C-alpha positions in Angstrom: 16.9 23.1 -15.1 15.9 20.4 -17.5 12.8 18.4 -16.8 13.3 14.6 -16.8 11.3 14.0 -19.9 12.3 17.0 -22.0 15.7 15.5 -23.0 14.0 12.2 -24.1 13.1 11.9 -27.7 9.7 10.1 -28.1 11.2 8.1 -30.9 14.4 7.0 -29.0 14.8 3.3 -28.4 14.3 2.4 -24.7 17.2 0.9 -22.8 14.7 -1.4 -21.1 11.2 -2.3 -22.1 8.8 -4.5 -20.2 5.4 -5.5 -21.5 2.5 -7.1 -19.5 4.7 -8.3 -16.6 3.1 -10.8 -14.2 4.8 -12.2 -11.1 3.2 -14.6 -8.6 4.5 -16.6 -5.7 3.5 -20.0 -4.1 2.0 -19.6 -0.7 2.5 -22.6 1.6 -0.9 -24.1 2.1 -2.8 -21.2 0.5 -3.6 -19.6 -2.8 -0.8 -18.2 -5.0 0.1 -14.6 -4.2 -0.2 -12.2 -7.2 2.5 -9.6 -6.7 2.4 -7.9 -10.1 -0.1 -8.2 -12.9 -0.1 -6.4 -16.3 2.7 -3.9 -15.7 4.3 -2.3 -18.7 7.0 0.3 -18.8 9.9 1.7 -20.8 13.1 3.1 -19.4 15.0 5.6 -21.6 18.4 7.2 -21.3 18.7 9.7 -18.5 15.8 8.0 -16.6 16.1 6.2 -13.3 14.3 3.1 -12.2 14.1 2.0 -8.5 12.8 -1.4 -7.6 11.8 -1.9 -3.9 10.9 -5.1 -2.2 9.6 -6.0 1.2 9.9 -9.5 2.6 
């Protein structure tokens, strides 16, 4: 069995790269809601990214 990171070369170019992501939402009658602040990540070949949301 191959571990998820063993097949990834540290010098490979990411398929997706996000640096210092910040997301906030207006809140009717209240302060802005900070959902994400300062998130950085890189997604390489043979990796999986799942994005979940709750409303």
